[in-house]
C-alpha positions, -999 to +999 in steps of 0.1 A: +000+000+000+011+036-006+026+055+022+000+083+023-029+058+025-012+037+051-009+066+075-045+077+073-053+057+105-023+070+123-033+106+114-069+101+125-057+090+159-033+119+164-055+145+148-086+137+168-069+128+201-047+159+202-052+196+194-053+201+156-031+229+143-018+241+110+018+231+102+041+237+072+049+206+053+087+199+055+089+174+026+099+188-008+081+161-028+046+167-014+029+194-034+008+221-015-023+211-035-021+175-025-052+163-005-029+149+023-006+180+025-019+193+058-021+159+074+015+150+066+026+184+078+009+179+112+023+144+116+058+157+108+055+186+132+045+162+160+074+139+153+054+110+139+069+113+104+106+119+098+110+112+060+143+104+043+177+121+049+174+139+015+142+157+027+119+136+006+087+118+018+083+094-012+046+090-006+039+071-038+062+042-028+049+012-009+053+016+029+072-012+047+059-027+079+090-013+096+080+022+086+044+017+098+057+004+131+079+035+135+050+058+129+028+038+154+055+040+181+059+078+176+021+083+175+018+065+209+045+088+223+026+120+213-011+112+215-030+132+241-043+105+264-069+128+279-087+133+246-085+098+231-119+083+222-130+046+225-124+043+187-089+057+192-081+031+218-093+003+197-072+015+168-041+017+191-047-019+203-050-033+168-019-014+156+002-026+186-009-062+181-003-062+143+032-047+145+044-063+177+074-080+161+085-048+143+081-027+175+103-053+193+129-050+166+128-012+170+136-016+207+102-004+217+089-022+248+055-034+239+045-039+275+051-002+280+029+006+250+003-017+264+004+002+297+000+035+279-030+021+260-045+009+292-040+044+307-057+060+278-085+035+280-090+042+318-095+078+310-122+074+284-150+099+289-126+120+311-137+105+344-119+080+367-136+064+397-119+044+425-124+037+461-117+019+493-137+003+521-125-011+555-150-028+578-138-039+612-153-064+637-136-054+670-138-073+702-119-057+731-116-063+768-130-028+775-109-028+806-109+000+832-135+023+817-168+036+829-200+025+811-206+046+780-169+057+778-146+046+750-117+023+758-082+027+745-093+013+712-122+037+708-148+010+716-178+019+736-187-015+751-167-046+745-177-053+710-181-031+680-187-034+643-169-004+629-169+011+594-134+023+596-133+038+561-154+041+530-143+065+503-151+071+467-127+091+446-137+110+414-113+125+389-120+145+358-093+153+332-107+187+321-079+194+296-042+189+293-035+214+321-064+211+345-076+180+365-104+180+391-103+155+420-128+148+448-132+124+476-166+114+490-165+098+525-182+093+558-185+122+582-192+118+619-225+101+624-221+081+592-234+107+567-216+109+533-201+142+522-174+156+500-142+155+521-118+166+495-122+187+463-094+204+444-079+211+410-044+204+399-031+229+374+000+225+352+019+258+347+050+266+327+085+254+339+070+221+351+052+238+380+021+220+393-004+237+417-031+221+438-059+245+447-089+238+470-091+212+498-064+190+484-052+156+496-026+170+521+010+170+532+027+138+541+064+146+537+074+119+562+055+094+542+071+105+510+105+099+526+094+065+539+100+074+576+071+054+591+058+019+586+024+018+604-001+046+597+009+083+598+036+109+603+036+132+634+035+163+611+012+151+583-016+176+575-047+161+559-072+179+538-059+215+541-078+243+524-054+264+504-027+263+478+003+240+471+030+242+444+055+215+433+085+223+411+107+194+401+144+199+392+172+177+380+180+160+414+147+164+432+118+187+439+106+218+457+072+220+475+055+249+493+020+254+506-002+279+524-035+269+541-061+278+567-077+251+588-103+271+606-134+265+583-153+235+596-123+224+616-129+196+642-095+181+648-083+205+675-098+219+707-074+249+708-081+281+688-073+274+651-077+309+635-043+308+618-023+302+586-004+270+580+027+274+559+052+248+547+082+244+524+103+214+515+132+206+492+142+170+485+175+159+468+179+125+452+216+126+447+217+091+433+201+057+438+220+053+471+215+086+489+187+112+494+182+142+517+152+164+525+148+197+543+114+205+557+097+233+575+061+240+589+049+272+605+017+280+623+010+318+623-020+326+645-043+355+639-040+387+660-071+378+681-057+344+691-037+344+724-009+323+710+026+329+697+035+315+663+050+280+662+076+264+640+088+229+633+119+222+612+134+189+603+159+172+580+158+136+569+182+115+550+185+080+537+213+056+526+203+026+504+231+001+509+213-022+485+178-021+469+167-042+499+185-026+529+183+011+539+192+032+569+173+064+574+173+092+600+157+125+609+162+154+633+134+178+644+136+212+661+105+231+674+096+265+687+062+262+704+037+288+716+044+277+752+078+292+749+099+260+748+121+247+720+123+209+722+140+186+698+137+150+687+156+125+665+147+093+647+167+064+633+152+036+610+166+003+597+145-009+568+152-044+555+130-061+528+121-097+529+141-104+498+172-097+518+164-117+549+144-143+529+121-153+558+109-119+570+111-082+565+124-060+593+115-024+603+133-012+634+126+024+645+140+044+674+130+079+686+145+102+713+125+132+726+130+163+746+104+172+772+075+190+756+081+178+720+046+177+703+033+162+671+010+183+650-011+154+636-039+138+657-026+104+646+009+092+655+030+067+635+020+037+657-018+041+659-028+013+635-050-004+661-060+026+683-069+050+654-106+041+655-127+070+667-096+092+670-077+073+697-039+075+699-016+050+715+010+076+726-010+109+721+007+138+703+025+148+735+055+127+725+077+145+751+061+125+778+085+097+766+122+097+768+123+074+739+102+050+718+113+017+701+091+003+674+097-030+655+075-044+627+081-078+610+062-092+581+064-126+563+049-131+529+044-168+525+027-167+491+006-145+470-023-152+494-009-154+529+010-129+549+018-128+587+030-098+607+041-089+642+045-055+659+062-043+691+064-009+707+081+001+739+078+038+751+098+047+782+079+072+802+097+104+813+079+107+846+087+083+874+050+084+883+039+072+849+039+038+833+059+027+803+037+021+772+040-014+757+021-026+727+024-058+707+005-074+679+002-107+660-018-110+628-024-128+595-037-115+562-054-135+534-055-120+499-088-135+486-087-115+453-064-087+441-090-063+453-101-080+486-083-092+517-092-103+551-071-097+582-072-112+617-051-097+645-046-097+682-034-065+699-023-059+735-017-025+752-002-018+786+003+017+799-018+035+773-004+071+769+018+063+800-013+061+822-008+037+851-028+004+848-045+016+815-043-018+798-065-035+773-065-060+744-083-064+711-092-090+685-098-073+652-112-089+620-109-065+591-124-067+556-105-044+532-116-037+496-099-015+471-112-008+436 
């Protein structure tokens, strides 16, 4: 078949799935009055066609399968995935299947093309929907609490069926620069509401901005500094603005937010601005460093001084399976004190030890050191109904040791163990001890069941505040 006719399908894909624009035709042997002049010019401008070294296109010659495969690969590289139709996707699939051998010979990874086609297909119509549900059957000892009061696990009464989480996410690709995302979830009392709603905007120089009530700040999670549930300085669902600017060896992030509208996570006055800035350097595959800062600037009518928390974190990857990480925190609090804290983590994957993974984490605290997130890193079993194993007043401990082991026996079965020991600063308080045994069964890729036993002694350093829990969790992601 002739070259011009052979590229009709490729042009249709690129022209209708990307913005159409006029382009000068670079080939000397394609006359301006030819019916395909504009189409060939557009394909050349987008890099789909390259022609011959002498500047000719030779459109009347038969096109080889190799040349068609080259055009298909280039078309896949430039097609705007947010505008592709169902027909575009079907055409892509057929072209990739038909020219698989030639694409392989070109060094083009067909599995990567397949993943790109799948991504285009997932965005058909412009909307994506996904979600998560966690349902817990919780049976605790309910030890040492008055009737009607929650125990250390958040249970009121010994037994509780608890909808720990149900969330639906919606995402709309508005155009190549603007994306809208929302999360629908359960409010207190079980009513559904929009919990998150923001737009991501792409600006020049690779700057991306998030505007609205965006997902939040989890810089400790981005650095891999906790293994259980949360970072002490995570900020979830802030209302405001965030910008991210990547550069050659890392990225810069900054945000400004106000938590006062509809805020329920603090009892203290919250009329303030939250600021944050972070820069992360990935020097190579073995070493990274991040510098982070968060500020709380209270309004004039609030009887508080402004507060600041600064920290640096670094990691050394000895191998892909063994890493040593550390962080150092410095605070200036409205109470007038300036406590510090430090953290060291050894992270070993199961592929290194063969029979288990190992996460060993140690913290040291000055008196008065305070986390700014209601959930601390070790609250996996006490997080229901807002309970916290240690509370955010981390300075009540001299130090905390946390160890987590996990053994993956097959694609279906995983076992895990947790242990925490927090040494209380006050001689009148009790050390906090927490340990867990559990097993997880992956019934399908989207559904797993987990059965665990958890034991707490000295909850939040309170003397004789002990309890235990059996939790059966159903977890679905889709």
